[in-house]
C-alpha positions as CSV (number, residue, x, y, z in Angstrom):
1,M,14.5,12.5,-5.4
2,N,13.6,13.9,-8.9
3,G,12.7,11.2,-11.4
4,V,11.8,8.7,-8.6
5,T,8.3,7.8,-7.6
6,V,8.0,6.0,-4.3
7,V,4.7,4.1,-4.2
8,D,3.6,4.6,-0.6
9,H,0.2,3.0,-0.8
10,P,-0.6,1.3,2.6
11,L,-1.0,-2.1,1.0
12,V,2.3,-1.8,-0.7
13,Q,4.1,-0.8,2.5
14,H,2.4,-3.5,4.5
15,K,3.3,-6.3,2.1
16,L,6.9,-5.0,1.8
17,T,7.3,-5.2,5.6
18,L,6.1,-8.8,5.5
19,M,8.6,-9.6,2.8
20,R,11.5,-8.0,4.7
21,R,11.0,-10.3,7.7
22,K,13.7,-13.0,7.7
23,E,11.3,-15.6,8.9
24,T,8.9,-15.2,5.9
25,S,8.9,-18.5,4.1
26,T,9.8,-19.0,0.4
27,A,6.1,-19.7,-0.5
28,S,4.9,-16.6,1.4
29,F,7.7,-14.4,-0.1
30,R,6.8,-15.5,-3.6
31,R,3.1,-14.9,-3.0
32,L,3.7,-11.4,-1.5
33,L,6.0,-10.5,-4.4
34,R,3.3,-11.4,-6.9
35,E,0.7,-9.4,-5.0
36,I,2.9,-6.3,-4.5
37,S,4.0,-6.3,-8.2
38,T,0.3,-6.0,-9.3
39,L,0.0,-3.0,-7.0
40,L,3.2,-1.5,-8.4
41,A,2.1,-2.2,-11.9
42,Y,-1.0,-0.1,-11.3
43,E,1.2,2.9,-10.4
44,V,3.8,2.6,-13.2
45,T,1.0,2.3,-15.8
46,R,-1.0,5.2,-14.4
47,E,-0.2,7.6,-17.3
48,L,-0.7,5.3,-20.3
49,D,-2.2,7.0,-23.3
50,L,-5.9,6.6,-23.9
51,T,-8.1,7.0,-26.9
52,T,-11.8,6.2,-27.4
53,M,-13.8,3.6,-29.3
54,R,-17.5,3.4,-30.1
55,I,-19.1,0.6,-28.1
56,E,-22.7,-0.4,-27.3
57,T,-23.6,-1.1,-23.7
58,P,-26.8,-3.0,-22.8
59,I,-28.4,0.5,-22.6
60,M,-26.9,2.6,-25.4
61,E,-24.0,3.5,-27.6
62,M,-21.1,5.5,-26.1
63,D,-17.5,6.6,-26.8
64,A,-15.5,4.7,-24.2
65,P,-11.8,5.0,-23.2
66,I,-9.4,2.4,-24.3
67,L,-5.6,2.1,-24.4
68,E,-3.9,3.7,-27.4
69,G,-0.9,2.5,-29.4
70,K,1.0,-0.7,-29.5
71,K,0.9,-3.1,-26.5
72,L,3.5,-2.3,-23.9
73,V,6.5,-4.5,-23.0
74,F,7.5,-5.8,-19.6
75,A,11.3,-6.4,-19.6
76,S,12.3,-8.9,-16.9
77,I,15.9,-8.7,-15.7
78,L,16.6,-12.3,-14.9
79,R,16.3,-14.1,-12.7
80,A,14.6,-12.1,-9.9
81,G,12.7,-9.9,-12.3
82,N,10.4,-12.8,-13.1
83,G,8.9,-12.5,-9.6
84,L,7.6,-9.0,-10.5
85,L,6.7,-10.0,-14.0
86,E,4.0,-12.6,-13.0
87,G,1.9,-10.1,-11.0
88,M,2.2,-7.5,-13.6
89,L,0.9,-9.9,-16.3
90,D,-2.0,-10.6,-14.0
91,L,-2.9,-6.9,-14.5
92,V,-1.9,-6.5,-18.1
93,P,-2.2,-10.0,-19.7
94,A,-1.8,-8.7,-23.2
95,A,1.6,-7.1,-22.6
96,R,4.6,-8.4,-24.5
97,V,7.6,-9.7,-22.5
98,A,11.3,-9.3,-22.9
99,H,13.9,-11.2,-20.9
100,I,17.4,-9.8,-20.1
101,G,19.8,-12.3,-18.6
102,L,22.3,-10.6,-16.3
103,Y,24.2,-11.8,-13.2
104,R,26.4,-9.9,-10.8
105,D,30.0,-10.9,-10.5
106,H,30.4,-11.1,-6.7
107,E,34.1,-10.0,-6.9
108,T,33.7,-6.9,-9.2
109,L,29.9,-6.4,-8.7
110,E,29.8,-5.8,-12.5
111,A,26.8,-7.1,-14.6
112,I,27.5,-10.0,-16.9
113,E,25.1,-10.6,-19.8
114,Y,24.1,-14.1,-20.8
115,Y,20.7,-13.8,-22.5
116,F,18.6,-11.3,-24.3
117,K,15.2,-11.8,-26.1
118,A,12.7,-9.0,-26.8
119,P,9.7,-8.3,-29.0
120,E,10.3,-6.4,-32.2
121,D,9.5,-2.7,-32.7
122,L,10.6,-1.6,-29.2
123,E,11.0,2.0,-30.5
124,N,7.2,2.3,-30.7
125,R,6.3,0.7,-27.4
126,L,6.5,1.7,-23.7
127,V,9.0,-0.6,-22.1
128,I,8.8,-1.2,-18.3
129,A,11.9,-2.9,-17.0
130,V,11.6,-4.8,-13.7
131,D,14.0,-6.0,-11.1
132,P,13.3,-6.2,-7.4
133,M,16.6,-4.4,-6.4
134,L,18.3,-1.2,-7.5
135,A,21.5,-1.6,-5.5
136,T,24.7,-0.9,-7.3
137,A,22.7,-0.3,-10.4
138,N,25.2,-2.2,-12.6
139,S,22.6,-4.7,-13.8
140,A,19.9,-2.0,-14.3
141,I,22.3,0.2,-16.3
142,A,23.4,-2.7,-18.5
143,A,19.8,-3.7,-19.1
144,M,18.8,-0.1,-20.1
145,D,21.9,0.0,-22.4
146,K,20.7,-3.2,-24.1
147,L,17.1,-2.1,-24.5
148,K,18.2,1.2,-26.0
149,E,20.5,-0.6,-28.4
150,R,17.4,-2.5,-29.6
151,G,15.6,0.7,-30.2
152,A,13.6,1.4,-27.0
153,R,13.0,5.1,-26.4
154,N,10.3,5.2,-23.8
155,I,11.4,3.2,-20.8
156,R,10.5,3.1,-17.1
157,F,12.2,1.1,-14.4
158,L,10.3,-0.6,-11.6
159,C,11.8,-2.1,-8.5
160,L,10.9,-3.1,-4.9
161,L,13.8,-1.4,-3.2
162,A,16.4,1.2,-4.2
163,A,19.6,2.4,-2.6
164,P,20.5,6.1,-2.9
165,E,23.8,5.1,-4.4
166,G,22.1,3.0,-7.1
167,I,19.6,5.8,-7.9
168,R,22.4,8.3,-8.4
169,R,24.4,6.0,-10.7
170,F,21.3,4.9,-12.6
171,Q,20.3,8.5,-13.2
172,E,23.7,9.6,-14.3
173,A,23.7,6.8,-16.9
174,H,20.0,7.1,-17.9
175,P,18.5,10.4,-16.8
176,D,15.6,9.9,-19.2
177,V,14.3,6.7,-17.5
178,A,11.9,7.3,-14.6
179,I,12.2,5.0,-11.5
180,F,9.3,3.6,-9.6
181,T,10.0,1.8,-6.3
182,A,8.2,0.8,-3.0
183,S,11.1,2.1,-0.9
184,I,14.3,4.1,-0.9
185,D,16.4,2.3,1.8
186,E,19.3,3.7,3.8
187,K,22.5,2.6,1.8
188,L,24.6,-0.2,0.5
189,N,26.9,-2.3,2.6
190,E,30.4,-3.3,1.7
191,K,29.1,-6.3,-0.3
192,G,26.8,-4.2,-2.4
193,Y,23.5,-5.3,-0.6
194,I,20.8,-2.8,0.3
195,I,20.5,-2.0,4.0
196,P,18.1,-2.7,5.7
197,G,16.8,-4.4,2.6
198,L,15.3,-7.9,2.5
199,G,18.3,-10.0,1.5
200,D,18.8,-11.5,-2.0
201,A,15.3,-11.4,-3.7
202,G,16.2,-14.2,-6.1
203,D,17.4,-16.6,-3.3
204,R,14.3,-15.8,-1.2
205,M,12.0,-16.3,-4.1
206,Y,13.4,-19.6,-5.2
207,G,14.8,-21.0,-2.0
208,T,18.4,-21.0,-3.1
209,K,21.6,-19.7,-1.5
């Protein structure tokens, strides 16, 4: 699909398979999510802008590459987004963090906002929004709306799994936002869950029902 990058690295796919297994424990699921998020962060940040700075190595001076511009922002779509956030901060510890509180109404499947807190000056920063699932896309679309309202102009969306239906709806609403995912699964079921999927990521991460 145009605008969608599937991260097919063998380690990503191996860890995703372990996460899908229903017998995987809460502790193992949480650990795997942190590990896989670091690998996904590597891909979603691949095209960050670089400049050079003059440094001195133990041998000589040189012009060495370094990230250019303001520090990027990881925007976690609560609550499950925090599972991806931790591993990404392992890779980019200086990143700023935004939190977007959304929950899905199980009757209407619509996203309900309850919290939003973000760094200032979003218009001059790359914002990477994270949520394990792109299912109906209601929460993701609402999160992008909110980030753009606050001035964000350069946004990428990172998830573990995406459904074709969710990708289509997301791209209709936000065609300028690139999607990065570990897998495009088959479809959504009648309850709006991804098939074959891995269940509710938040519940599996925190041991809730």
